[in-house]
C-alpha angles and dihedrals in degrees: 000000000000121000090243093059093045090049091048093055091046105248129107112261092234090057092048093049091047092051094046091048091049092051093047090049091050092048091051090048090051091051090047091051091053098047099033093075088077102041133076093227089074088068089059103037127014097184136062092221115120118260112245126208133210090205134064110245132199117235089255092052091048092051090046092052093046092051091046093049095049091041095235111123137134089259094055101031111028087104090068092056093043095044092238134132117276111275116257123213107247091211100048103019090230130120114280107247135150089253091052093051094047102037115011117030110107090205089070100042093114093048091051089052091053090056093038090230116180120229090251115093092205091060092048100046095045131126117281091027095091097115093054092047092051094045092047094053091045090050089053090050090237099115095101091050096058 
């Protein structure tokens, strides 16, 4: 909304922009709530609000965290590009997913204990937990595969 229009209708432009942004955010959240019942992302993040970080990340780290959070990485989805079957964990005989790596795989039980990760993927891959996520994946030697 231009400043001229906001001035014409008698409200400060900052107030108008704030109200419009708030309504757009609420509309997007309502859409997310409706569609998220059928998608796996809802298990990781139930809100459309942006994740905030307490640490400064490089572009590579930011991309890595985004791929990890949405569960779409080379490690978990290369099979789609290569027209192959989904990879199966040799230790657990289950599909390789972000959730499996962070919460289920018995191969990484000790590493999860070091980081005191809960069994809930949403509580692991949350905002302000970026350092732990990065260190965990590096410890597992999976960083280059994400």
